[in-house]
N, C-alpha and C positions, 0 to 999 in steps of 0.2 A: 423507411430509411431514404427512399428516393426524394420525398418531400423535405425531409430534414437536410439532405445534401443540397438541394436547391436553395433552401433558406439560408444556409450558412455561406454558400457560394455568393449569394447576393449581398448579404450583410458584410462579409469580409472582403468582397470584391476579389475573390480568389478562385483559382482553378484547383479544387481540392480533390485529393486522391484518398479513398478509404484505406485504412490500415488494418490488415488481418491480425487479430490478437486474441489471446485466450481470455482476456477480460470481457465482462459483460458490457463494458462501456464502448460506445462507438467513437472511433478516432480517425482523424484526417490529417493530411499534411499537403502543403502547396504554397506557392507564392501569393501573398496577399497584397494587392495594390493599395488597399486602405492603410496598411501598416508599413508598406515598403520593405518587407522582408519575408522570408519563408517562415510559415507558422505551423505549429503543432496544435491541433484542436481536439479536446477531449470532452465528450458529451456524457452527462450523467442523467439517469432517468429521473422523473419528477419526484420519486420517493427517496432519492439519494442526496438530498440537500446537504446533510451533514458531511458526507464523503466529499462532495464538491467543495464546501467551504473549508474543510480541513486541508485538502490538496492545494487550494488557493493560498491559504495562510502559510503553510509550510514552505511551499515553492517561493513565495514572496520573501520569506525570511532567509532563504538560502541563496537566491539568485535574483537577477533582474529580468527573468524570463517572462513574467506575467505581463501580457499586453491588454487583456480585457477579461472580464468575467460577468456573466449576465444570465438571465432566465428568458427563454423564448416564450412566445404566446402559446405554443403547444406544451409549455411547462417544463421542458428539459432544461438542465442547467449546463452552461457552456463555459469552458475555461480555454482561453486562447493564449498560447505560449509562443515565445520566440523559439523557433526550432533549433535543436542542437544536433550536430552530427555525433552520434553515439556508437561506440563499438562494444559488442558483447565481451564479457570475460570468458576465458577458456572454459570448456566444459569439464576438463580434468583439473581439479583444484590441487594446489600445492600447499604445504604448511605456510610458506611465505605469503601466498595470496590470501589464505584464510586469516592470517594474522593482520594483514593490511585491511581486509574487510572489517575485522573487529575494531581496528582503529577508527575507520570511517563511521561506523555505527556508534562507537562511543562518543565521538564528537557530535554526532546527531543527537544522541540522548541528552547531552548537556547544553546544546546550543539552542534547540527549538523550544519555543514557549507556546503552549496551547491554553485556551480558556479552561478554567476549572469547572466545566459543565458536568452534570451527572453522567451523560452518555460517553464522556471521554475519560472518566475516572476508573481506576481499577476496581473490579468487583469480583470477590471470591464467592460466587453464587453456587454453593454446593447443593442447595434445595433445587435449583433449576437444572442441575447437571444431567440428571436422568432423562428429562424431557428433551434436552439438547442432543443427547446421544441417540434417543429414539428417532429424532428427525433425520438421523444419518443412516437409517435402516437399509437404504440402497447402496451405501458406501461399501467398498471392499474391506474397509477397516472396521466395519461395524462389530463383528465378533470380538476383535481385540479390544475395542472400546468397552463393550459389555463386560468382558472379563476383568478389565482394570477398574471399572466403576466402583465396586465394593471397597477396594483399597483406599481410594480417595475419600469415600464417604466415611469409612471407619477411622481414618486418620486426619480428619478435618481440623481437629484442634491442634495437632502437631504442625500441620502445614501453615495454619494461620499464625501460630506462634513464631515459626521460623521466618515467615515473610514480614512480620510486624516491624522489625528493625531495619529492613531494607529500604533505601531511599526510593521515592517515587519520581520517575522522570518521563520524558516523552519517548515512547517507543515508535519504531517505524511501523510495526504491526504486520508487515508481510516480508520479513527479511528472508530473502532467497537469492539464489544465483542469478535469476532472471531480472532481479531489480537492482543489480549492480552493472554499471557500464563504465567505459573509459570515455572521457571527454578531454580532448587535446592531451592525451597521455595520463590524465589524472583519474583515479578511481572515484566514482561518485555513486550516490544512491538516487533512484528514481521512484515514482509511483508512491505518493504519500497519502492516499485517500484513507487508509486504514490506521493512520497515526493516532495514538491515544496515550493517556498516562498509564503507567504500569511499572513493573519491576524489570530491570535490565535483562535478567536471565530469561524472561519470556521470549524476547527476540532471539536470543542465542539458542534456546531449546528448539524453537520452531525451525531455525536454520539448520541445525545439526540433524534433526529428525528428518527433514526433507532430504538431506544428503544421504543418510543411512537408508532411507526408503528407496532412493534411486539406485543405490548400490546393490540392493536386493533384487531388482527387477532383471 
């Protein structure tokens, strides 16, 4: 991390400060003399090129924040953005705020265009579902997932039939309270690395399941 920090400091001619975050990505902020503004720098590991390119593409479609994107000699992928002053949304959600979040996500679904590559398209992989659940054996939700698995496998035909007429659009992929912020008083989405094609209700289900899970703690 120290070598990476020094490299970015030199390339961007910036006094970068690391940002503590739950993400596995390394992030920095600071004034860049090269770009003449405060920057936000997000670093993706060498094996996360797809996430890096997705975040770059989506951000460029939504804003003028993208200043540079490149790969280092050490193979990490770097996205340099114009920094924004962002304010978190309240931890206690109201029906009005949730409705506003839904409007923001709906506009995102219809506005963003991603390449139709296989890794970004929706996949109903029932055959691989058991293996994915098994990889979550250390998760506190593992027992619940195991108990639900037979239902989805037994009703795969019904699920496929129900989803078939649904339009495919661009999902945010990680719709949660922490990925909404206020920018100059306007509610916006951030963090687009998990964006992909899918069915709109997938974003909504993930959002509400996170809320219910937090309420039960």
